[in-house]
DSSP file (Angstrom, degrees, kcal/mol; ACC not computed):
  #  RESIDUE AA STRUCTURE BP1 BP2  ACC     N-H-->O    O-->H-N    N-H-->O    O-->H-N    TCO  KAPPA ALPHA  PHI   PSI    X-CA   Y-CA   Z-CA
    1    1 A M              0   0    0      0, 0.0     3,-0.4     0, 0.0     0, 0.0   0.000 360.0 360.0 360.0 107.9   31.7   93.2  363.2
    2    2 A N        +     0   0    0      1,-0.2     0, 0.0     0, 0.0     0, 0.0   0.472 360.0  77.6 -96.1  -3.6   33.1   93.3  366.7
    3    3 A N        +     0   0    0      2,-0.1    -1,-0.2     3,-0.0     2,-0.1   0.187  62.4 128.9 -93.8  20.2   35.9   90.8  366.0
    4    4 A A        -     0   0    0     -3,-0.4     0, 0.0     1,-0.1     0, 0.0  -0.471  67.7-105.8 -71.2 144.0   38.1   93.4  364.3
    5    5 A T        -     0   0    0     -2,-0.1    -1,-0.1     1,-0.1    11,-0.1  -0.503  38.6-111.4 -71.2 136.3   41.7   93.6  365.6
    6    6 A P        -     0   0    0      0, 0.0     9,-2.6     0, 0.0     2,-0.3  -0.340  29.7-122.1 -67.6 152.3   42.3   96.6  367.8
    7    7 A Q  B     -A   14   0A   0      7,-0.2     7,-0.2    15,-0.1     6,-0.1  -0.721  22.1-111.0 -97.3 143.6   44.7   99.3  366.4
    8    8 A C     >  -     0   0    0      5,-3.1     4,-1.0    -2,-0.3    -1,-0.0  -0.516  17.3-146.1 -68.7 134.1   47.8  100.5  368.2
    9    9 A P  T  4 S+     0   0    0      0, 0.0    -1,-0.1     0, 0.0    -2,-0.0   0.610  95.6  51.2 -77.0  -8.8   47.4  104.1  369.4
   10   10 A F  T  4 S-     0   0    0      3,-0.1   127,-0.1    17,-0.0    -2,-0.0   0.892 132.5  -0.4 -93.4 -49.8   51.0  104.7  368.7
   11   11 A C  T  4 S-     0   0    0      2,-0.1     3,-0.1   125,-0.1   125,-0.1   0.528  90.9-112.8-118.9  -9.4   51.6  103.6  365.1
   12   12 A G     <  +     0   0    0     -4,-1.0     3,-0.1     1,-0.2     2,-0.0   0.542  68.4 139.8  88.0   5.0   48.2  102.3  363.9
   13   13 A G        -     0   0    0      1,-0.1    -5,-3.1    -6,-0.1     2,-0.3  -0.197  61.2 -83.6 -75.9 172.0   49.4   98.7  363.6
   14   14 A D  B     -A    7   0A   0     -7,-0.2     9,-2.3    -3,-0.1     2,-0.5  -0.582  37.3-134.7 -79.1 136.2   47.4   95.7  364.6
   15   15 A I  B     -B   22   0B   0     -9,-2.6     7,-0.2    -2,-0.3    13,-0.1  -0.797  19.0-127.4 -88.5 128.4   47.4   94.6  368.3
   16   16 A Q    >>  -     0   0    0      5,-3.1     4,-3.1    -2,-0.5     3,-0.6  -0.688  14.6-148.8 -74.5 118.8   47.9   90.9  368.8
   17   17 A P  T 34 S+     0   0    0      0, 0.0    -1,-0.2     0, 0.0    -2,-0.0   0.828  91.7  51.1 -60.6 -34.7   45.1   89.7  371.0
   18   18 A E  T 34 S+     0   0    0      1,-0.2    -2,-0.0     3,-0.1    -3,-0.0   0.815 125.1  23.5 -75.7 -29.9   47.0   87.0  372.7
   19   19 A T  T <4 S-     0   0    0     -3,-0.6    11,-0.2     2,-0.2    -1,-0.2   0.663  91.8-131.9-108.2 -22.3   50.1   89.1  373.7
   20   20 A G     <  +     0   0    0     -4,-3.1     9,-3.2     1,-0.3     2,-0.3   0.670  65.7 126.2  78.8  15.7   48.6   92.6  373.7
   21   21 A K  B     -C   28   0C   0     -5,-0.4    -5,-3.1     7,-0.2    -1,-0.3  -0.809  66.0-110.5-111.4 150.3   51.6   93.9  371.6
   22   22 A C  B  >  -B   15   0B   0      5,-2.0     4,-0.7    -2,-0.3    -7,-0.2  -0.488  17.9-139.9 -72.5 142.5   51.6   95.8  368.4
   23   23 A S  T  4 S+     0   0    0     -9,-2.3    -1,-0.1    -2,-0.2    -8,-0.1   0.654  98.0  36.3 -78.6 -16.9   52.8   93.8  365.4
   24   24 A Q  T  4 S+     0   0    0    -10,-0.3    -1,-0.1     3,-0.1    -9,-0.0   0.870 131.8  17.6-101.8 -51.7   54.7   96.8  364.0
   25   25 A C  T  4 S-     0   0    0      2,-0.1    -2,-0.1    80,-0.0    81,-0.1   0.347  91.1-126.2-108.3   4.6   56.2   98.8  366.8
   26   26 A T     <  +     0   0    0     -4,-0.7     2,-0.3     1,-0.2    -3,-0.1   0.710  46.7 167.6  54.5  26.4   56.0   96.2  369.6
   27   27 A F        -     0   0    0      1,-0.1    -5,-2.0    -6,-0.0     2,-0.6  -0.561  30.8-136.8 -64.5 128.3   54.1   98.6  371.9
   28   28 A D  B     -C   21   0C   0     -2,-0.3    -7,-0.2     3,-0.3    -8,-0.1  -0.815  14.3-165.6 -93.9 118.8   52.7   96.7  374.8
   29   29 A M  S    S+     0   0    0     -9,-3.2    -1,-0.1    -2,-0.6    -8,-0.1   0.776  88.1  48.9 -72.6 -26.6   49.1   97.6  375.7
   30   30 A H  S    S+     0   0    0    -10,-0.3     2,-0.4   -11,-0.2    -1,-0.2   0.810 114.2  41.0 -85.1 -32.2   49.3   95.8  379.1
   31   31 A A  S    S+     0   0    0    -11,-0.1    -3,-0.3     2,-0.1    -1,-0.1  -0.904  97.0  27.6-122.1 144.4   52.5   97.3  380.3
   32   32 A G  S    S-     0   0    0     -2,-0.4    -5,-0.0    -5,-0.1     0, 0.0  -0.029  85.4 -65.4  94.8 160.6   53.9  100.8  380.1
   33   33 A P        -     0   0    0      0, 0.0     3,-0.1     0, 0.0    -2,-0.1  -0.109  67.7 -70.1 -73.3 177.6   52.4  104.2  379.9
   34   34 A A  S    S-     0   0    0      1,-0.1     3,-0.1   -25,-0.0    -5,-0.0  -0.280  70.3 -79.8 -62.2 153.6   50.3  105.6  377.0
   35   35 A P        -     0   0    0      0, 0.0    -1,-0.1     0, 0.0     2,-0.1  -0.240  54.1-102.7 -60.1 147.5   52.3  106.2  373.9
   36   36 A R        -     0   0    0     -3,-0.1     2,-0.4     1,-0.1     0, 0.0  -0.350  29.1-139.2 -70.8 149.9   54.2  109.4  373.8
   37   37 A T        -     0   0    0     -3,-0.1     2,-0.4    -2,-0.1   100,-0.1  -0.829  13.7-131.9-102.9 147.2   53.0  112.4  371.9
   38   38 A I        -     0   0    0     -2,-0.4    60,-0.1    99,-0.3     5,-0.0  -0.815  20.0-118.9 -99.8 138.6   55.3  114.6  369.9
   39   39 A E    >   -     0   0    0     -2,-0.4     3,-1.8    58,-0.2     4,-0.2  -0.357  26.6-114.5 -68.6 156.3   55.2  118.3  370.1
   40   40 A H  G >  S+     0   0    0      1,-0.3     3,-1.3     2,-0.2    -1,-0.1   0.793 112.8  65.4 -66.0 -26.9   54.3  120.2  367.0
   41   41 A H  G 3  S+     0   0    0      1,-0.2    -1,-0.3    56,-0.0    56,-0.1   0.563  94.4  61.5 -73.6  -4.0   57.8  121.8  366.8
   42   42 A A  G <  S+     0   0    0     -3,-1.8     2,-0.8    55,-0.1    -1,-0.2   0.475  82.1  91.5 -95.4  -3.4   59.3  118.3  366.3
   43   43 A D    <   +     0   0    0     -3,-1.3     3,-0.2    -4,-0.2     4,-0.1  -0.817  37.3 159.3 -99.4 109.6   57.5  117.6  363.0
   44   44 A Y     >  +     0   0    0     -2,-0.8     4,-2.3     1,-0.1     3,-0.3  -0.006  31.0 125.2-113.2  26.5   59.6  118.8  360.0
   45   45 A G  H  > S+     0   0    0      1,-0.2     4,-1.5     2,-0.2     5,-0.2   0.872  72.4  49.5 -54.6 -45.7   57.8  116.6  357.5
   46   46 A L  H  > S+     0   0    0      1,-0.2     4,-2.2     2,-0.2    -1,-0.2   0.859 110.3  51.2 -63.9 -35.9   56.9  119.5  355.1
   47   47 A V  H  > S+     0   0    0     -3,-0.3     4,-1.9     1,-0.2    -2,-0.2   0.915 108.4  53.2 -66.0 -42.8   60.5  120.8  355.2
   48   48 A L  H  < S+     0   0    0     -4,-2.3    -1,-0.2     1,-0.2    -2,-0.2   0.833 113.5  42.7 -64.0 -29.7   61.6  117.2  354.3
   49   49 A L  H  X S+     0   0    0     -4,-1.5     4,-1.0    -5,-0.2    -1,-0.2   0.816 111.2  55.9 -83.2 -30.6   59.3  117.2  351.3
   50   50 A A  H  X S+     0   0    0     -4,-2.2     4,-2.7     1,-0.2     5,-0.2   0.808  94.5  66.1 -74.6 -28.5   60.1  120.8  350.2
   51   51 A I  H  X S+     0   0    0     -4,-1.9     4,-2.2     1,-0.2    -1,-0.2   0.941 104.1  42.6 -63.3 -48.5   63.9  120.3  349.9
   52   52 A P  H  > S+     0   0    0      0, 0.0     4,-2.4     0, 0.0    -1,-0.2   0.864 114.4  54.0 -65.1 -32.1   63.8  117.9  347.0
   53   53 A V  H  X S+     0   0    0     -4,-1.0     4,-2.3     2,-0.2    -2,-0.2   0.940 109.6  46.1 -62.8 -46.5   61.0  120.0  345.3
   54   54 A V  H  X S+     0   0    0     -4,-2.7     4,-2.6     1,-0.2    -1,-0.2   0.908 112.4  51.7 -62.4 -40.7   63.2  123.1  345.5
   55   55 A S  H  X S+     0   0    0     -4,-2.2     4,-2.4    -5,-0.2    -1,-0.2   0.914 108.7  50.7 -60.3 -42.6   66.1  121.2  344.2
   56   56 A T  H  X S+     0   0    0     -4,-2.4     4,-2.8     1,-0.2    -1,-0.2   0.900 109.8  49.7 -62.1 -42.2   64.1  120.0  341.3
   57   57 A L  H  X>S+     0   0    0     -4,-2.3     4,-2.7     2,-0.2     5,-0.5   0.901 110.5  50.8 -64.1 -40.7   63.0  123.5  340.5
   58   58 A L  I  X>S+     0   0    0     -4,-2.6     5,-2.0     1,-0.2     4,-1.8   0.910 113.2  45.5 -64.9 -40.1   66.5  124.8  340.6
   59   59 A I  I  <>S+     0   0    0     -4,-2.4     5,-1.6     3,-0.2    -2,-0.2   0.940 116.4  45.7 -66.3 -45.7   67.7  122.0  338.3
   60   60 A W  I  <5S+     0   0    0     -4,-2.8    -2,-0.2    -5,-0.2    -3,-0.2   0.944 127.4  23.1 -64.7 -48.4   64.8  122.5  335.9
   61   61 A F  I  <5S+     0   0    0     -4,-2.7     4,-0.3    -5,-0.2    -3,-0.2   0.863 132.3  31.5 -90.9 -37.2   64.9  126.3  335.6
   62   62 A W  I ><<S+     0   0    0     -4,-1.8     3,-0.6    -5,-0.5    -3,-0.2   0.944 126.8  33.6 -90.0 -57.1   68.4  127.3  336.6
   63   63 A V  G > <S+     0   0    0     -5,-2.0     3,-1.4     1,-0.2    -3,-0.2   0.871 115.3  59.1 -69.7 -34.2   70.7  124.4  335.4
   64   64 A G  G 3 <S+     0   0    0     -5,-1.6    -1,-0.2    -6,-0.3    -2,-0.1   0.734 105.6  48.6 -66.8 -21.7   68.5  123.6  332.5
   65   65 A S  G <  S+     0   0    0     -3,-0.6    -1,-0.3    -4,-0.3     2,-0.2   0.353  89.7 108.0 -99.3   7.9   69.0  127.1  331.1
   66   66 A M    <   -     0   0    0     -3,-1.4     2,-0.2    -4,-0.2     5,-0.0  -0.536  65.6-129.5 -82.7 149.7   72.8  127.2  331.4
   67   67 A S    >   -     0   0    0     -2,-0.2     3,-1.4     1,-0.1     4,-0.1  -0.510  29.7-105.5 -89.5 168.9   75.1  126.9  328.5
   68   68 A L  G >  S+     0   0    0      1,-0.3     3,-1.1     2,-0.2     5,-0.1   0.742 119.7  61.8 -69.8 -21.1   77.9  124.4  328.5
   69   69 A L  G 3  S+     0   0    0      1,-0.2    -1,-0.3     2,-0.1    -3,-0.0   0.713  94.9  62.0 -76.8 -18.5   80.4  127.2  329.1
   70   70 A Q  G <  S-     0   0    0     -3,-1.4    -1,-0.2     3,-0.0    -2,-0.2   0.316 111.5-119.4 -89.1   8.9   78.7  128.0  332.4
   71   71 A S    <>  +     0   0    0     -3,-1.1     4,-1.3     1,-0.1     3,-0.3   0.952  39.6 177.6  57.4  65.4   79.6  124.5  333.8
   72   72 A P  H  > S+     0   0    0      0, 0.0     4,-2.5     0, 0.0     5,-0.2   0.772  74.7  65.9 -68.2 -26.1   76.1  123.0  334.5
   73   73 A G  H  > S+     0   0    0      1,-0.2     4,-2.2     2,-0.2     5,-0.1   0.923 103.6  42.2 -65.3 -44.0   77.6  119.7  335.5
   74   74 A S  H  > S+     0   0    0     -3,-0.3     4,-2.3     2,-0.2    -1,-0.2   0.882 115.1  51.1 -69.1 -37.3   79.4  121.1  338.6
   75   75 A T  H  X S+     0   0    0     -4,-1.3     4,-1.9     2,-0.2    -2,-0.2   0.895 110.1  49.9 -66.1 -40.0   76.3  123.2  339.5
   76   76 A L  H  X S+     0   0    0     -4,-2.5     4,-2.3     2,-0.2    -2,-0.2   0.900 109.5  51.8 -64.8 -40.8   74.1  120.1  339.2
   77   77 A G  H  X S+     0   0    0     -4,-2.2     4,-2.2    -5,-0.2    -2,-0.2   0.902 109.6  49.1 -63.1 -38.4   76.5  118.1  341.5
   78   78 A L  H  X S+     0   0    0     -4,-2.3     4,-2.3     2,-0.2    -1,-0.2   0.872 109.9  50.9 -70.2 -33.4   76.4  120.8  344.1
   79   79 A I  H  X S+     0   0    0     -4,-1.9     4,-2.5     2,-0.2    -2,-0.2   0.910 111.6  48.5 -66.4 -41.9   72.6  120.9  344.1
   80   80 A L  H  X S+     0   0    0     -4,-2.3     4,-2.2     2,-0.2    -2,-0.2   0.878 112.3  47.2 -67.1 -37.5   72.5  117.1  344.5
   81   81 A I  H  X S+     0   0    0     -4,-2.2     4,-2.9     2,-0.2     5,-0.3   0.928 112.1  51.1 -70.0 -42.9   75.0  117.1  347.4
   82   82 A A  H  X S+     0   0    0     -4,-2.3     4,-2.8    -5,-0.2     5,-0.3   0.925 110.4  49.8 -56.9 -45.6   73.1  120.0  349.0
   83   83 A T  H  X S+     0   0    0     -4,-2.5     4,-2.5     2,-0.2     5,-0.3   0.936 112.9  46.2 -57.9 -48.6   69.8  118.0  348.7
   84   84 A S  H  X S+     0   0    0     -4,-2.2     4,-1.9     1,-0.2    -2,-0.2   0.939 118.1  40.1 -62.1 -49.5   71.3  114.9  350.2
   85   85 A L  H  X S+     0   0    0     -4,-2.9     4,-2.6     2,-0.2    -1,-0.2   0.862 114.9  53.4 -67.6 -37.1   73.0  116.7  353.1
   86   86 A G  H  X S+     0   0    0     -4,-2.8     4,-2.3    -5,-0.3     5,-0.2   0.932 112.1  42.6 -65.2 -46.0   70.0  118.9  353.7
   87   87 A T  H  X S+     0   0    0     -4,-2.5     4,-2.2    -5,-0.3     5,-0.2   0.881 114.7  52.5 -67.1 -36.5   67.5  116.2  353.9
   88   88 A A  H  X S+     0   0    0     -4,-1.9     4,-2.5    -5,-0.3    -2,-0.2   0.924 110.2  47.1 -61.4 -46.2   69.8  114.1  356.0
   89   89 A A  H  X S+     0   0    0     -4,-2.6     4,-2.4     1,-0.2    -2,-0.2   0.920 113.9  46.4 -65.6 -44.6   70.4  116.9  358.4
   90   90 A V  H  X S+     0   0    0     -4,-2.3     4,-2.5     2,-0.2    -1,-0.2   0.889 113.6  48.8 -65.8 -39.2   66.7  117.7  358.8
   91   91 A A  H  X S+     0   0    0     -4,-2.2     4,-2.7    -5,-0.2    -2,-0.2   0.922 112.5  47.9 -67.8 -42.0   65.8  114.1  359.2
   92   92 A A  H  X S+     0   0    0     -4,-2.5     4,-2.1     2,-0.2    -2,-0.2   0.915 113.3  49.2 -64.6 -43.2   68.5  113.5  361.9
   93   93 A Y  H  X S+     0   0    0     -4,-2.4     4,-2.7     2,-0.2     5,-0.2   0.942 113.9  45.0 -59.8 -48.7   67.3  116.7  363.7
   94   94 A E  H  X S+     0   0    0     -4,-2.5     4,-2.7     1,-0.2    -2,-0.2   0.913 110.5  53.6 -64.5 -40.9   63.7  115.6  363.6
   95   95 A A  H  <>S+     0   0    0     -4,-2.7     5,-2.7     1,-0.2     4,-0.3   0.870 110.3  48.4 -65.6 -34.7   64.6  112.1  364.7
   96   96 A G  H ><5S+     0   0    0     -4,-2.1     3,-1.0     3,-0.2    -2,-0.2   0.928 112.9  46.6 -69.0 -43.6   66.5  113.5  367.7
   97   97 A K  H 3<5S+     0   0    0     -4,-2.7    -2,-0.2     1,-0.2   -58,-0.2   0.864 114.0  48.6 -66.9 -32.5   63.6  115.8  368.7
   98   98 A A  T 3<5S-     0   0    0     -4,-2.7    -1,-0.2    -5,-0.2    -2,-0.2   0.452 111.7-124.5 -86.5   2.5   61.1  112.9  368.3
   99   99 A R  T < 5 +     0   0    0     -3,-1.0     2,-0.4    -4,-0.3    -3,-0.2   0.885  39.9 179.9  58.7  44.8   63.3  110.7  370.4
  100  100 A L      < -     0   0    0     -5,-2.7     2,-0.3    -6,-0.1    -1,-0.2  -0.627   6.4-171.2 -70.7 130.7   63.7  107.9  367.8
  101  101 A H        -     0   0    0     -2,-0.4     2,-0.1     9,-0.1     9,-0.0  -0.846  31.8 -83.3-120.8 160.8   65.9  105.2  369.2
  102  102 A T        +     0   0    0     -2,-0.3     7,-0.3     5,-0.1    -1,-0.0  -0.426  46.0 169.9 -64.3 129.1   67.4  102.1  367.6
  103  103 A N  B > > -D  108   0D   0      5,-2.6     5,-2.2    -2,-0.1     3,-0.8  -0.832  16.5-168.0-140.5 101.9   65.0   99.1  367.5
  104  104 A P  G > 5S+     0   0    0      0, 0.0     3,-0.6     0, 0.0    -1,-0.1   0.773  81.8  67.4 -64.2 -26.0   66.3   96.2  365.4
  105  105 A E  G 3 5S+     0   0    0      1,-0.2   -79,-0.1     2,-0.1   -80,-0.0   0.887 117.0  23.7 -64.7 -38.2   63.0   94.4  365.4
  106  106 A I  G < 5S-     0   0    0     -3,-0.8    -1,-0.2     2,-0.1   -81,-0.0   0.191 112.6-112.2-112.8  18.2   61.3   97.1  363.3
  107  107 A R  T < 5 +     0   0    0     -3,-0.6     2,-0.4    -4,-0.3    -2,-0.1   0.932  59.4 159.8  51.2  56.0   64.6   98.4  361.7
  108  108 A L  B   < -D  103   0D   0     -5,-2.2    -5,-2.6    -7,-0.0     2,-0.2  -0.901  21.2-158.6-107.2 137.7   64.4  101.8  363.4
  109  109 A Y        -     0   0    0     -2,-0.4     0, 0.0    -7,-0.3     0, 0.0  -0.668  18.7-101.4-117.7 165.4   67.7  103.7  363.7
  110  110 A S     >  -     0   0    0     -2,-0.2     4,-2.2     1,-0.1     5,-0.2  -0.289  43.4-101.0 -74.2 165.6   69.2  106.5  365.8
  111  111 A P  H  > S+     0   0    0      0, 0.0     4,-2.2     0, 0.0     5,-0.1   0.890 124.2  51.5 -57.2 -40.9   69.4  110.1  364.5
  112  112 A T  H  > S+     0   0    0      1,-0.2     4,-2.1     2,-0.2     5,-0.2   0.924 109.6  49.0 -65.1 -43.4   73.1  109.6  363.6
  113  113 A A  H  > S+     0   0    0      1,-0.2     4,-2.4     2,-0.2    -1,-0.2   0.883 109.8  52.0 -64.3 -36.3   72.4  106.4  361.7
  114  114 A W  H  X S+     0   0    0     -4,-2.2     4,-2.6     2,-0.2     5,-0.3   0.900 107.2  54.0 -63.0 -41.6   69.6  108.2  359.8
  115  115 A F  H  X S+     0   0    0     -4,-2.2     4,-2.3     1,-0.2    -2,-0.2   0.947 114.0  39.5 -60.0 -48.4   71.9  111.0  358.8
  116  116 A F  H  X S+     0   0    0     -4,-2.1     4,-2.6     2,-0.2     5,-0.4   0.863 115.5  52.3 -71.0 -34.9   74.5  108.6  357.3
  117  117 A L  H  X S+     0   0    0     -4,-2.4     4,-2.1    -5,-0.2     8,-0.5   0.921 115.1  40.6 -66.8 -41.9   71.9  106.3  355.7
  118  118 A I  H  < S+     0   0    0     -4,-2.6     8,-0.2     7,-0.2    -2,-0.2   0.879 116.8  49.8 -74.9 -36.4   70.2  109.2  354.0
  119  119 A T  H  < S+     0   0    0     -4,-2.3     3,-0.4    -5,-0.3    -2,-0.2   0.920 120.9  32.8 -66.7 -44.3   73.5  110.9  353.1
  120  120 A L  H  < S+     0   0    0     -4,-2.6    -2,-0.2     1,-0.2    -3,-0.2   0.823 134.5  25.7 -89.5 -30.4   75.2  107.8  351.6
  121  121 A L    >X  +     0   0    0     -4,-2.1     4,-3.6    -5,-0.4     3,-1.6  -0.505  69.4 163.0-130.6  67.3   72.1  106.1  350.1
  122  122 A W  H 3> S+     0   0    0     -3,-0.4     4,-1.8     1,-0.3    -1,-0.1   0.843  71.6  57.6 -56.7 -41.1   69.7  108.9  349.5
  123  123 A G  H 34 S+     0   0    0      1,-0.2    -1,-0.3     2,-0.2    -5,-0.1   0.708 121.9  27.6 -64.0 -21.4   67.4  107.0  347.1
  124  124 A I  H <> S+     0   0    0     -3,-1.6     4,-1.8    -7,-0.2    -2,-0.2   0.803 121.7  47.7-102.7 -49.3   66.8  104.3  349.8
  125  125 A G  H  X S+     0   0    0     -4,-3.6     4,-2.1    -8,-0.5    -7,-0.2   0.836 107.2  55.4 -70.7 -34.3   67.3  106.1  353.1
  126  126 A Y  H  X S+     0   0    0     -4,-1.8     4,-2.0    -5,-0.4    -1,-0.2   0.936 111.9  40.3 -69.1 -47.3   65.1  109.1  352.4
  127  127 A P  H  > S+     0   0    0      0, 0.0     4,-1.7     0, 0.0    -1,-0.2   0.890 114.8  54.7 -63.4 -37.2   61.9  107.3  351.5
  128  128 A L  H  X S+     0   0    0     -4,-1.8     4,-2.9     1,-0.2    -2,-0.2   0.891 108.8  48.1 -65.7 -37.1   62.6  104.8  354.4
  129  129 A Y  H  X S+     0   0    0     -4,-2.1     4,-1.7     2,-0.2    -1,-0.2   0.930 108.1  53.8 -66.4 -44.4   62.8  107.7  356.9
  130  130 A L  H  < S+     0   0    0     -4,-2.0    11,-1.4     1,-0.2    12,-0.6   0.856 116.6  40.0 -57.8 -33.2   59.6  109.2  355.5
  131  131 A Y  H >< S+     0   0    0     -4,-1.7     3,-1.1     9,-0.2    -2,-0.2   0.904 115.3  49.4 -81.4 -44.5   57.8  105.8  356.1
  132  132 A K  H >< S+     0   0    0     -4,-2.9     3,-2.0     1,-0.2     4,-0.2   0.651  87.4  83.7 -77.3 -12.6   59.5  104.9  359.5
  133  133 A R  G ><>S+     0   0    0     -4,-1.7     5,-1.5     1,-0.3     3,-1.4   0.688  73.8  76.6 -64.0 -14.0   58.8  108.3  361.1
  134  134 A K  G X 5S+     0   0    0     -3,-1.1     3,-1.6     1,-0.3    -1,-0.3   0.750  81.5  68.0 -67.1 -22.7   55.3  107.0  362.0
  135  135 A Y  G < 5S+     0   0    0     -3,-2.0    -1,-0.3     1,-0.3    -2,-0.2   0.612  97.3  53.0 -73.8 -10.4   57.0  105.0  364.8
  136  136 A A  G < 5S-     0   0    0     -3,-1.4    -1,-0.3    -4,-0.2    -2,-0.2   0.288 127.0 -99.4-101.4   7.2   57.7  108.2  366.6
  137  137 A G  T < 5S+     0   0    0     -3,-1.6   -99,-0.3     1,-0.3     2,-0.2   0.630  84.8 127.3  87.0  10.4   54.1  109.4  366.4
  138  138 A L      < -     0   0    0     -5,-1.5    -1,-0.3     1,-0.1    -2,-0.1  -0.606  69.8 -85.3 -98.9 162.8   54.8  111.6  363.4
  139  139 A A        -     0   0    0     -2,-0.2     2,-0.8     1,-0.1    -1,-0.1  -0.411  37.8-118.3 -72.2 140.9   52.8  111.5  360.2
  140  140 A N        -     0   0    0      1,-0.2    -9,-0.2    -2,-0.1    -1,-0.1  -0.690  31.7-175.5 -75.6 111.8   53.8  108.9  357.6
  141  141 A R  S    S+     0   0    0    -11,-1.4   -10,-0.2    -2,-0.8    -1,-0.2   0.404  72.3  59.1 -95.1   4.0   54.8  111.3  354.6
  142  142 A L  S    S+     0   0    0    -12,-0.6     2,-0.4     1,-0.4    -1,-0.1   0.899 115.2  14.3 -95.5 -58.5   55.5  108.5  352.1
  143  143 A I              0   0    0    -13,-0.1    -1,-0.4     1,-0.1    -3,-0.1  -0.979 360.0 360.0-125.0 131.5   52.2  106.5  351.9
  144  144 A Q              0   0    0     -2,-0.4    -1,-0.1    -3,-0.1    -3,-0.0   0.399 360.0 360.0-106.6 360.0   48.9  107.8  353.2
């Protein structure tokens, strides 16, 4: 089969044959340089995945073994706030290093916007960032 649509070298999306543009990241194959590559020191994907895992282990083993007199509610709240702020800070730092810029066509945000989105709406912003980081040339850590 030679009639398969070509893949974007930047995000892996389908290239539209008539325009030469990617359907996902709008990368133009006919104009502009080759897609940028990200240095290895800009990829903090494993740290982004480790923060919630560590928080879950703390909740399971530390907060779960507390008595009611030891105030497990406030400890749980502090762990949840630290998880939200920690993942937001690492995501914003990584977005800045990877040079993610605002692109309304593919709903891509600046590092500051990622920080506030993940901090305020962690359940939505965190998975969205793990998915959208592929537009910066980083591995998609949500769906493989």
